[in-house]
C-alpha positions in Angstrom: -23.8 -39.2 -16.3 -22.3 -42.7 -16.5 -18.7 -43.6 -16.5 -17.3 -47.0 -16.9 -14.1 -47.8 -15.2 -12.4 -51.3 -15.8 -9.7 -52.9 -13.4 -10.3 -52.8 -9.9 -6.7 -53.3 -8.4 -4.9 -51.1 -6.0 -5.3 -48.0 -8.1 -8.8 -48.5 -9.4 -10.1 -49.3 -5.6 -9.0 -45.7 -4.6 -9.9 -43.8 -7.8 -13.7 -45.0 -8.3 -15.1 -43.6 -5.1 -13.9 -40.1 -6.1 -15.9 -40.4 -9.3 -18.9 -41.4 -7.2 -18.3 -38.7 -4.8 -18.4 -36.3 -7.5 -21.9 -37.4 -8.8 -20.9 -39.8 -11.6 -22.9 -43.0 -11.9 -20.0 -45.5 -12.1 -20.2 -48.8 -13.9 -17.2 -50.9 -13.0 -15.9 -54.4 -14.1 -12.9 -56.6 -13.3 -11.8 -59.9 -14.4 -11.9 -60.8 -10.7 -15.6 -60.3 -9.8 -14.7 -60.2 -6.0 -12.7 -57.1 -6.4 -15.6 -55.1 -8.2 -18.2 -56.4 -5.6 -16.0 -55.1 -2.7 -16.5 -51.3 -4.0 -20.0 -51.5 -5.2 -22.3 -49.1 -3.5 -23.9 -45.8 -3.8 -23.5 -44.5 -7.5 -21.2 -47.6 -8.2 -22.8 -50.6 -10.0 -20.8 -54.0 -11.3 -21.3 -55.0 -14.9 -22.0 -58.6 -15.6 -19.7 -58.7 -18.7 -17.1 -56.7 -20.1 -19.4 -56.1 -23.2 -22.0 -54.8 -20.8 -19.4 -52.7 -19.0 -18.4 -51.0 -22.2 -21.7 -50.3 -23.4 -23.0 -48.7 -20.5 -21.1 -45.7 -20.7 -19.8 -43.1 -23.6 -16.6 -42.7 -21.4 -14.7 -45.8 -20.5 -11.6 -45.6 -18.1 -9.1 -48.5 -17.8 -6.3 -49.3 -15.1 -4.7 -52.5 -15.7 -1.1 -53.7 -15.7 0.5 -53.2 -19.0 1.1 -57.0 -19.7 -2.7 -57.1 -19.7 -3.4 -54.2 -21.9 -3.4 -55.8 -25.4 -5.7 -58.8 -24.6 -8.2 -56.7 -22.6 -8.5 -53.7 -25.0 -7.9 -55.2 -28.6 -9.0 -58.7 -27.7 -7.8 -62.3 -29.1 -8.9 -65.1 -31.3 -11.0 -66.7 -28.4 -12.3 -63.5 -26.9 -13.4 -59.8 -27.8 -11.6 -56.8 -26.4 -12.9 -53.4 -25.5 -12.6 -51.9 -28.8 -15.2 -54.4 -29.9 -17.9 -53.1 -27.8 -17.4 -49.3 -28.1 -20.5 -47.2 -29.2 -20.2 -44.4 -31.5 -19.0 -41.2 -29.8 -17.3 -43.2 -26.9 -14.1 -42.2 -25.6 -11.7 -44.8 -24.2 -9.1 -43.4 -21.7 -6.1 -45.8 -20.7 -4.0 -45.1 -17.9 -1.4 -47.8 -17.9 2.3 -47.4 -18.3 2.7 -48.4 -21.8 5.1 -48.6 -24.9 3.5 -46.0 -27.2 3.4 -48.7 -29.8 0.6 -50.3 -27.9 -1.5 -47.2 -28.0 -1.0 -46.8 -31.7 -2.2 -50.8 -31.7 -5.3 -50.0 -29.8 -6.0 -47.1 -31.8 -6.0 -49.1 -35.0 -8.8 -51.4 -33.9 -11.1 -48.5 -32.8 -14.5 -48.2 -34.5 -15.3 -45.1 -36.4 -16.4 -42.2 -34.3 -14.7 -43.4 -31.3 -11.8 -41.7 -29.3 -8.7 -42.7 -27.8 -6.7 -40.8 -25.1 -3.6 -42.2 -23.2 -3.4 -40.9 -20.0 -0.5 -42.8 -17.7 -0.6 -41.8 -14.1 2.0 -40.3 -11.9 1.6 -41.3 -8.2 1.1 -44.3 -6.2 -2.0 -45.7 -4.3 -1.9 -43.0 -1.4 -2.1 -40.4 -4.0 -4.9 -42.1 -5.8 -6.7 -42.1 -2.2 -6.0 -38.4 -1.6 -7.2 -37.4 -5.1 -3.6 -36.0 -5.8 -2.7 -37.9 -8.8 -1.0 -36.4 -11.8 -2.6 -37.5 -15.3 -0.7 -36.8 -18.5 -2.9 -37.0 -21.4 -2.3 -37.4 -25.0 -4.8 -37.4 -27.9 -7.3 -35.0 -29.6 -7.5 -31.7 -27.6 -11.2 -31.2 -28.3 -12.0 -34.5 -26.7 -9.4 -33.9 -24.0 -11.2 -30.8 -23.0 -14.7 -32.8 -22.9 -13.4 -35.5 -20.5 -11.0 -33.2 -18.2 -13.7 -32.5 -15.9 -14.0 -36.3 -15.1 -10.2 -36.9 -14.8 -9.9 -33.9 -12.6 -11.5 -35.7 -9.8 -8.4 -37.8 -9.6 -6.1 -34.7 -9.2 -4.1 -32.7 -11.5 -4.5 -33.2 -15.4 -2.0 -32.1 -18.0 -2.5 -32.2 -21.7 0.7 -33.1 -23.4 -0.1 -33.2 -27.1 -0.8 -35.9 -29.7 -2.0 -39.4 -28.9 1.0 -41.4 -27.6 2.7 -38.5 -26.0 1.5 -39.3 -22.3 2.7 -43.1 -22.8 6.0 -41.5 -24.1 6.6 -38.9 -21.0 5.5 -41.6 -18.6 8.5 -43.8 -19.8 10.5 -40.6 -20.1 10.0 -39.9 -16.2 10.0 -43.6 -15.1 13.9 -43.7 -16.6 14.4 -41.3 -13.3 12.0 -42.7 -11.1 13.1 -46.5 -11.4 16.9 -45.4 -11.2 16.1 -43.8 -7.8 14.0 -46.7 -6.5 16.9 -49.3 -7.5 19.4 -46.9 -6.3 17.9 -47.2 -2.7 18.2 -50.7 -2.7 21.7 -50.7 -4.2 22.8 -48.1 -1.5 21.5 -50.4 1.3 23.6 -53.4 -0.4 26.6 -51.3 0.3 25.4 -50.6 3.8 25.1 -54.2 4.1 28.8 -54.7 2.9 30.1 -52.1 5.2 28.1 -53.4 8.3 26.2 -50.0 8.4 22.7 -50.2 9.7 19.8 -49.0 7.6 18.4 -46.4 9.8 21.4 -44.5 9.6 21.9 -44.9 6.0 18.2 -43.8 5.3 18.3 -41.0 7.6 21.4 -39.5 5.7 19.7 -40.1 2.3 16.6 -38.1 3.7 18.9 -35.1 4.2 19.6 -34.7 0.3 17.9 -34.8 -2.9 17.0 -38.5 -2.4 14.6 -37.5 0.2 11.0 -37.7 -1.7 12.0 -41.2 -2.9 12.9 -42.6 0.4 9.9 -41.2 2.1 7.9 -42.8 -0.4 9.6 -46.1 0.1 9.1 -45.8 4.0 5.4 -45.2 3.5 3.4 -48.2 4.5 0.3 -46.3 3.8 1.2 -46.3 -0.1 0.8 -50.2 -0.9 2.3 -51.4 -4.1 3.5 -54.7 -5.1 7.2 -54.5 -6.0 6.6 -56.7 -9.0 4.4 -53.7 -10.6 7.8 -51.5 -10.5 9.4 -54.6 -12.2 6.6 -54.6 -14.9 6.8 -50.9 -15.6 10.6 -51.4 -15.9 10.2 -54.2 -18.2 7.8 -52.0 -20.4 10.3 -49.1 -20.2 13.4 -51.4 -21.5 11.3 -53.2 -24.0 9.8 -50.1 -25.5 13.1 -48.1 -25.8 15.4 -51.0 -26.9 15.5 -49.9 -30.2 15.6 -46.2 -29.5 18.3 -45.2 -27.1 20.7 -47.3 -24.9 19.5 -47.2 -21.3 22.1 -49.3 -19.3 20.9 -47.9 -15.9 17.3 -48.7 -16.7 18.6 -52.4 -17.4 20.8 -52.5 -14.2 18.0 -51.2 -12.3 15.5 -53.7 -13.6 17.9 -56.7 -12.6 18.4 -55.5 -9.1 14.6 -54.8 -8.6 14.0 -58.5 -10.0 16.4 -59.8 -7.5 14.5 -58.0 -4.9 11.4 -59.4 -5.7 12.7 -63.0 -5.9 14.4 -62.5 -2.3 11.2 -62.3 -0.7 8.9 -65.2 0.4 5.4 -64.0 -0.7 4.5 -61.0 -2.6 7.4 -58.3 -2.1 6.1 -54.9 -1.3 7.5 -51.6 -2.5 8.5 -50.9 0.9 10.7 -54.0 0.9 13.3 -52.1 -1.0 14.4 -50.4 2.4 14.1 -53.7 4.3 16.8 -56.5 4.8 14.5 -59.1 3.2 15.6 -57.6 -0.2 19.3 -57.7 0.7 21.7 -59.7 -1.8 22.1 -63.3 -0.6 25.7 -62.8 0.4 24.4 -60.2 3.1 21.3 -61.8 4.3 22.7 -62.9 7.7 24.6 -59.4 8.5 
């Protein structure tokens, strides 16, 4: 069986091999041809174009940053998107962290006799590598049941109801996750102000309920650009601005943005526990 996977970034690079290992013939595509070529091999071939990638399979999985989703899936005046190339009977599975309204916008452009599932992911690169991701899937239950064996190669798959519920639940969980991430950095800001070393502070945090977040931040085998956390936080804030006041989410976004800006080059997620993301006034302490 052929499966198409679009978006060969940090996550896609780790997810595609699980499909191949499970016996699927995987057709991949990325806007950067070098990324796709780097993982081509047995059961994994690179499509020459987005159109060819979509037409190669009846199941299409996408994994891209939320800001890239509309143009890639819906297209623009200058370039067609994925939905323009879907065959009858195809299922499009979107794994990005998204405003539910973007899922609905994609759904409106779907051709007749095609199907859409929103399937955001909980877990980072290490979880993708270990096939221990959690996928939360919204959409038609019959279609979900058909593709569940494919998604199960990535980890645990939970059906969460109608289309859009996956996106909603990912944003709901991100409220707590992002608060915890920014909270670690703010905790260390106070350590800076008091002149307390990071090792002592992080050791104490790991003795309480913050342990999983600290362990994740310290895990150098789980690479993630910190700007990706910022992008997810922006998606959360924009999606909920007319629904509910989330002052901690907005404050967390501001602190994570400062952390990204503080680092020369690309800040990693693990940099939230390093002095290079300290506030400027504490840089020399």
